[in-house]
C-alpha positions in Angstrom: 217.7 35.6 134.7 221.6 34.2 134.7 222.8 31.2 132.8 225.1 32.7 129.7 228.6 33.0 130.7 229.5 34.5 127.4 227.6 37.5 125.3 224.1 36.7 124.1 223.7 37.0 120.6 220.2 36.6 120.1 216.8 36.5 122.0 213.2 35.8 120.7 209.9 35.3 122.0 207.4 32.6 120.8 203.4 33.4 120.9 203.3 31.1 123.9 205.4 33.7 125.6 208.6 31.4 125.8 211.9 32.9 125.5 215.0 31.5 123.6 218.4 32.8 123.9 221.9 31.8 122.4 225.0 32.9 122.1 228.5 31.6 122.1 228.1 28.5 124.0 226.1 26.8 121.1 223.3 26.1 123.3 219.7 27.1 122.8 218.2 28.1 126.4 214.3 28.0 126.8 213.2 30.3 129.5 209.5 29.9 130.9 207.8 32.6 132.3 207.0 32.6 136.1 210.2 30.2 136.1 213.8 30.9 136.9 215.2 27.5 135.9 215.4 27.3 132.3 215.9 24.1 129.8 218.3 23.6 127.3 218.8 21.9 124.1 222.6 21.5 124.0 225.2 21.2 121.3 223.0 22.8 118.4 226.1 24.4 116.9 229.4 25.9 117.7 228.1 29.5 117.9 224.4 30.7 117.4 224.2 34.0 115.6 220.8 33.8 114.8 217.2 32.7 116.2 213.7 32.5 114.8 210.6 30.7 116.1 207.7 29.7 114.3 204.1 31.1 114.9 203.3 28.2 117.2 206.5 27.8 118.9 206.8 24.4 118.0 209.8 25.0 115.6 213.1 27.2 116.1 215.3 28.1 113.5 219.0 28.4 114.4 221.5 30.2 112.4 225.2 29.0 113.2 228.6 30.7 112.6 229.4 27.5 110.7 227.0 28.8 107.8 224.2 26.6 108.3 220.6 26.5 109.4 219.0 24.2 111.9 215.2 23.4 112.3 215.0 22.5 116.1 212.0 20.7 117.4 211.6 22.5 120.9 209.1 20.3 122.4 211.7 16.9 121.3 214.6 19.0 121.8 216.3 17.7 118.8 217.5 18.7 115.4 215.1 17.6 112.8 216.8 18.8 109.7 219.8 21.0 108.6 220.5 23.3 105.7 224.5 23.7 105.5 226.6 25.7 103.0 230.2 26.3 102.6 231.1 26.8 106.2 234.0 29.1 105.7 231.6 31.4 104.3 230.3 32.1 107.7 233.5 33.9 109.0 233.1 37.4 109.6 236.9 38.0 110.3 239.3 37.8 107.2 242.2 36.9 109.7 240.0 33.7 110.9 239.6 32.6 107.3 242.9 33.0 106.5 243.9 31.3 109.4 241.5 28.1 108.6 242.6 28.4 104.8 246.2 27.3 105.8 244.9 23.9 106.0 244.5 23.9 102.2 241.7 22.1 100.5 241.7 18.1 100.0 239.6 16.5 97.2 238.0 13.2 97.5 237.7 11.4 94.3 235.5 9.0 95.2 232.6 11.2 96.9 233.2 13.9 94.3 233.6 16.2 97.8 235.9 18.7 99.1 237.4 18.6 102.7 238.0 22.2 104.1 238.7 23.3 107.6 236.0 25.4 109.7 236.3 28.5 111.7 234.4 26.9 114.6 237.5 26.2 116.7 236.2 22.5 117.3 238.9 20.6 115.4 236.0 19.7 112.8 236.2 19.4 108.7 233.5 20.1 106.4 232.6 17.7 103.8 231.4 20.3 100.8 229.7 18.9 97.8 230.7 21.6 95.0 228.0 20.3 92.5 225.0 21.0 94.8 226.9 23.9 96.7 225.7 22.7 100.0 227.7 20.9 103.0 227.6 17.0 103.1 228.4 16.5 106.8 231.1 17.5 109.7 233.9 15.2 110.4 235.1 15.3 114.0 233.7 15.7 117.5 232.0 18.7 118.4 233.9 19.6 121.5 235.3 22.9 122.9 236.5 24.2 125.9 235.3 27.5 127.3 234.9 29.2 130.7 231.5 29.5 132.8 232.4 32.1 134.8 233.8 35.2 132.7 233.4 35.2 129.1 236.5 36.5 128.2 238.6 33.8 130.1 238.6 31.4 126.9 241.1 28.8 127.7 241.6 27.5 124.0 240.5 25.6 121.0 240.9 22.7 118.8 242.5 23.3 115.5 243.1 21.2 112.2 246.6 21.9 110.9 246.8 19.1 107.9 244.7 16.5 106.3 245.7 14.1 103.7 244.1 11.3 101.9 245.5 8.1 100.7 245.9 7.1 97.0 243.3 4.4 97.0 240.8 7.0 99.0 240.6 4.3 102.0 242.3 6.3 105.1 242.3 9.8 105.8 245.0 11.3 108.4 244.3 14.7 109.9 246.7 16.1 112.3 244.9 18.1 114.9 245.9 20.0 118.1 244.9 22.1 120.9 246.0 25.4 121.1 246.0 28.1 123.7 247.2 31.8 123.9 250.5 30.6 124.9 251.0 27.9 122.3 250.0 24.2 121.6 249.4 22.1 124.4 248.1 18.8 123.1 248.6 17.6 119.3 246.5 14.4 117.8 247.2 12.3 114.8 243.7 11.0 113.6 243.4 8.2 111.3 239.7 7.5 109.6 239.0 4.7 107.4 236.1 4.9 104.7 233.3 2.4 105.5 231.6 0.4 102.4 228.9 3.0 103.1 231.3 5.9 102.3 230.9 7.1 105.5 234.4 8.0 107.9 235.0 6.1 111.1 237.7 7.0 113.1 240.0 4.0 113.3 243.4 5.0 115.2 244.4 8.2 117.2 248.1 9.1 118.2 248.4 11.2 121.5 251.4 13.5 120.9 252.8 12.0 117.7 255.5 14.9 117.8 256.9 17.1 120.3 256.6 20.1 118.4 254.5 21.5 116.1 253.5 19.4 112.8 254.5 21.2 109.7 254.0 18.8 107.0 252.6 15.3 105.9 252.3 13.2 102.9 250.7 9.9 102.3 252.6 7.0 100.1 250.9 6.5 96.7 251.3 2.7 96.8 251.2 1.4 100.3 249.7 2.1 103.8 252.1 4.7 104.7 252.2 8.3 106.1 255.1 10.5 106.7 254.9 13.4 109.2 257.2 16.1 110.2 257.9 18.7 112.6 259.0 22.2 113.2 262.1 20.7 115.0 263.1 18.8 111.7 262.1 15.3 112.9 260.6 13.1 110.1 258.5 10.1 111.0 257.2 7.2 108.9 253.7 5.6 110.1 252.4 2.3 109.1 249.7 0.0 109.2 250.6 -2.9 111.3 249.1 -5.9 113.3 248.6 -5.3 117.0 251.1 -7.0 119.2 253.8 -7.3 116.6 257.1 -6.3 117.0 256.5 -3.2 114.8 253.7 -2.1 117.1 255.1 0.3 119.5 251.7 1.1 121.2 251.2 4.6 120.4 247.9 4.4 118.9 244.7 3.7 120.3 243.0 1.9 118.0 239.3 0.7 117.4 240.4 -2.5 115.6 241.5 -5.5 117.2 243.7 -6.7 114.4 245.4 -3.8 113.0 246.8 -0.3 114.2 248.9 2.3 112.7 252.5 2.8 114.5 255.7 4.9 113.9 258.5 2.5 112.4 261.0 4.9 111.5 262.2 8.4 112.4 264.9 10.7 111.8 266.1 14.1 112.5 267.9 15.1 109.4 268.9 18.9 110.9 267.7 21.5 113.4 265.7 23.3 110.6 261.7 23.2 110.3 260.5 20.7 107.5 258.6 22.8 105.4 256.8 20.4 103.2 256.9 16.8 102.3 256.3 14.8 98.9 256.6 11.1 97.8 257.4 10.5 94.1 254.4 8.8 92.0 256.1 5.5 92.4 256.7 5.9 95.8 260.3 5.1 95.5 261.4 8.5 96.5 260.8 10.9 99.5 261.5 14.4 99.4 262.1 16.4 102.5 262.2 20.2 102.1 263.9 22.6 104.6 264.2 26.4 104.2 267.0 26.5 101.4 267.2 22.4 100.6 265.3 19.5 99.3 266.6 16.2 100.6 265.9 12.7 98.7 265.4 9.4 100.4 264.8 5.9 99.5 261.5 5.5 101.0 262.2 1.5 101.4 265.7 1.5 103.0 265.5 5.0 104.1 268.9 5.9 102.7 269.7 9.4 101.6 270.1 10.1 97.9 271.0 13.4 97.2 270.7 17.0 98.8 269.4 19.7 96.2 270.5 23.4 97.4 268.4 26.3 96.4 270.1 28.8 93.7 272.1 31.4 95.2 269.7 33.9 93.0 266.8 32.8 95.0 266.2 36.2 96.6 263.2 37.8 97.8 261.6 40.5 95.3 260.2 43.9 96.2 261.9 43.9 99.2 260.8 41.3 101.1 262.2 39.6 104.4 264.5 36.7 103.7 261.7 34.1 105.2 260.0 34.7 101.9 262.4 32.7 100.2 262.2 29.6 101.9 260.5 26.8 100.4 257.0 26.0 101.3 255.6 23.4 99.1 257.2 21.0 96.9 255.4 18.3 94.6 256.5 15.4 92.0 254.9 15.0 88.6 253.4 12.0 87.2 255.7 9.7 85.4 258.9 12.2 85.6 261.7 13.0 87.7 260.5 16.9 87.8 260.0 18.2 91.4 258.2 21.5 91.6 259.4 23.9 94.3 257.5 26.7 95.5 258.7 30.0 97.8 256.5 33.1 98.6 258.4 34.8 95.8 259.5 32.6 93.1 258.4 29.1 91.5 261.0 26.6 90.0 260.8 23.1 88.5 263.9 21.2 89.3 265.2 17.9 87.4 266.4 15.4 90.2 268.2 13.3 87.9 270.3 16.0 86.5 270.3 17.9 89.4 269.7 21.1 87.7 266.7 23.6 87.6 264.8 23.3 84.5 263.4 26.8 84.8 262.3 29.5 87.3 259.7 32.2 87.7 260.1 35.1 90.3 256.6 36.3 91.1 254.8 36.9 94.7 253.1 33.3 95.1 250.1 33.0 97.3 249.6 29.3 96.8 250.1 26.5 94.5 248.9 22.8 93.6 250.1 19.9 91.3 247.7 17.4 90.0 250.0 14.7 90.8 247.6 13.0 93.1 245.2 12.4 90.6 247.3 10.1 88.4 246.6 12.3 85.1 247.7 11.7 81.9 249.0 15.1 81.7 251.1 16.7 84.3 249.9 20.1 85.3 250.6 22.7 88.4 248.3 25.7 89.2 249.9 29.0 90.9 248.2 32.0 92.2 250.2 35.0 91.8 249.5 38.1 93.9 248.9 41.1 91.7 247.7 44.8 92.7 244.9 46.3 90.8 245.5 49.9 89.3 244.2 52.4 92.0 241.1 53.5 91.2 240.3 57.2 89.9 240.2 59.6 92.6 237.2 62.1 92.1 236.6 64.9 94.8 234.2 62.7 97.0 237.2 60.2 97.4 239.7 62.8 98.1 237.6 64.2 100.8 237.2 60.7 102.7 241.1 60.4 102.3 242.5 64.0 103.2 241.4 65.4 106.3 241.7 69.2 105.3 240.1 68.7 101.9 236.8 66.8 103.9 236.1 69.5 106.3 236.7 72.1 103.4 234.1 70.7 101.6 231.4 70.3 104.3 230.4 74.0 104.3 230.3 74.2 100.7 227.8 71.0 100.9 225.9 72.8 103.2 225.7 76.0 101.2 223.9 74.1 98.4 221.6 72.0 100.6 220.2 75.2 102.2 219.4 77.9 99.5 216.3 79.5 101.0 217.9 80.5 104.0 218.5 83.9 105.2 220.9 86.4 103.7 223.2 86.7 106.7 223.9 83.0 106.9 224.6 82.6 103.1 227.2 85.3 103.6 229.0 83.5 106.4 228.6 80.4 104.5 230.2 81.7 101.3 232.7 82.8 103.3 233.6 79.5 104.7 233.4 78.0 101.3 235.7 80.4 99.9 238.3 79.2 102.6 237.5 75.8 102.3 238.1 75.6 98.5 241.7 77.5 99.3 242.3 74.7 101.9 241.1 72.1 99.4 243.7 73.4 96.8 246.8 73.7 99.3 245.9 69.6 100.0 245.9 68.8 96.4 249.2 70.7 96.0 250.7 69.2 99.0 252.5 65.3 98.8 249.9 62.7 99.1 249.8 60.7 102.2 251.0 56.9 102.2 248.1 54.8 101.4 246.3 53.1 104.2 247.2 49.3 104.4 243.4 48.4 104.5 242.7 50.3 101.5 245.6 48.9 99.3 244.8 45.3 100.5 241.3 45.5 99.5 242.3 46.4 95.7 244.6 43.3 95.9 243.6 40.3 93.3 245.2 37.1 92.3 246.1 35.5 88.9 245.9 31.8 88.3 248.4 30.5 86.0 248.2 26.7 85.1 251.8 25.2 83.8 252.9 22.5 82.1 256.4 21.4 84.0 258.4 21.2 80.8 257.6 25.1 79.7 257.6 28.6 81.8 254.8 29.6 79.8 251.4 29.4 81.1 249.1 27.1 79.5 246.2 29.1 81.0 246.0 32.4 82.5 243.0 33.6 84.4 242.8 37.3 86.3 240.3 37.2 89.4 239.0 39.9 91.2 240.2 38.7 94.7 242.7 36.7 96.7 243.3 33.0 96.6 243.8 31.4 99.9 244.1 27.6 98.9 243.5 25.7 95.8 243.6 22.0 94.9 243.1 19.6 91.5 240.0 17.3 90.8 238.1 15.1 88.6 234.5 15.7 87.6 232.4 12.5 87.7 231.5 10.2 84.9 228.2 11.8 84.3 230.2 14.9 83.7 232.6 14.0 81.5 235.8 13.1 83.8 237.2 16.8 83.0 240.0 17.6 85.4 239.0 20.9 87.4 240.7 23.2 89.5 239.0 24.4 92.8 240.1 27.9 94.5 239.3 29.0 98.0 238.9 32.6 98.1 239.1 35.1 100.6 235.4 36.2 99.8 234.5 32.4 101.4 233.6 30.8 97.9 235.0 28.1 96.1 235.7 28.9 92.3 235.8 26.1 89.9 237.9 25.9 86.6 237.3 23.1 84.1 239.5 22.3 81.1 238.1 22.4 77.8 234.9 21.4 76.8 233.5 18.0 78.0 233.4 15.1 75.4 229.6 14.3 74.4 228.5 10.8 74.9 226.8 9.7 72.2 223.3 9.0 72.7 221.4 6.4 70.6 218.5 7.7 68.1 214.8 7.6 69.5 214.2 4.8 66.8 216.7 2.7 68.0 216.4 3.4 72.0 214.4 1.0 73.9 211.6 2.4 76.2 211.9 1.2 79.9 209.6 1.5 82.8 212.1 4.2 84.0 211.6 6.1 81.0 207.8 5.3 81.2 207.5 6.5 84.8 209.6 9.6 84.9 208.6 11.0 81.5 205.7 13.2 82.2 204.3 13.7 78.9 204.6 10.0 78.4 202.7 9.3 81.3 200.0 11.6 80.7 199.5 10.2 77.0 199.5 6.6 78.3 196.7 7.6 80.6 194.8 9.4 78.1 194.9 6.4 75.8 193.5 3.8 78.7 190.9 6.4 79.4 189.7 6.3 76.1 190.0 2.4 75.7 188.0 2.3 79.1 185.1 4.6 77.8 185.2 2.4 74.3 184.9 -0.9 76.1 182.1 0.5 78.5 180.2 1.7 75.3 180.6 -1.7 73.7 179.2 -3.3 76.8 176.1 -1.3 76.9 175.3 -1.9 73.2 
């Protein structure tokens, strides 16, 4: 039986004798006994990692690499239901998880959901509901390009590099690209519009918005405007324009007949790659960060205002390469001229009006996020700082696993203890080996310890999450985690939960950790005497329903007895 061009992950038989197979193609193949021609259930998921069939063979349970279980009706060949979790948790490779986490996390205040990248290489985003700890859907087309002749001949995959929400929550901008082993071949800028029902619908797409790789995106807080930048230093501004107007360059393919998105301004400031973009809270200033400088522009006239150079003391710590001192994130704060700048070994706050640094901290930074997009009353920002946990005390067994000589020397002594009832000659030979092994173990302990493996050292790495007020270098909150943080974002809880500000952190374990500020304010509830009973209360309060039912039965029995008399 031949059909799969890629490795088969699972095989399962049904009670009726049907054989189901699945693998990297994401297609369930059904094989019928006595026939070499299979039937297919296509596009079930990206990669099938598990199959289970019901007793009667009518339902098939498919586990995907996206950490979801789908209930497939085999007779109708349709997906009836899906149970989804955090898609990144299904990644078995830390490299793929870290690559997907470079996209970051986007918080949607309208739906109270998080937008995260997936490791399926299909260019999709997952809508994740942290309150229910379940996926709310996937955004994007389920498309891929694999070879049907040789499983090692993988042509490429789709990747999502950036996503930004507009301040009003109406637009979602996604930078997507097709990448292969030689580099990016095709880049796309997708513009999604939120429908009245709350679902996202593709509004416009721009093919090859930049010739180089897009490295930064920022949405204007007051108007329909998006700024993008690439590795060559080119900055573009996209705006919502009328179709056929002078500002329409016919770059986008729009599903709307009246409006589309078009590039209205572009400028190549220098040949250095743009590291980050940020708008001020009133939208009047656009900040463009290069390797060691931050340029401020008037967002309306596009004129340059000032160039802020990094301090000369900004050097890497623990001797890191010079690239670690390059700016990677900038962010403005609410109703303030302060600008946050983050490198891999420093983070500091800049006063853009006074053109001086307010304060600076040297620390190995994993990621950072400011709450400027929430329009909060109090400005805060969080930083995940890399820190190595103290090495665990090494006992005899641990030394044996690290040091080969001690490990080999300990084997005879263990066999001697485990075989006490053996012959006398074997005991004497083992005792001699044990004595020589113990001497080798002493020599190994006295010798200088070998360098610790990188994998063992990375397994003990952890992060500390520090939350700062931009006016002070003393952290407001400090939380030590037992794992590394890959990305973070700020959010707000719903009205029912108290509208508390919270911080979401994506860790290397493939989980989302939530930090909440303070205690929620208790909403005053009216007493039982003044509270009005409604039909909603009567229906959903079980005790009250049973009480009313018993009263009705008593009245009915009483009325029947009265009629008989």
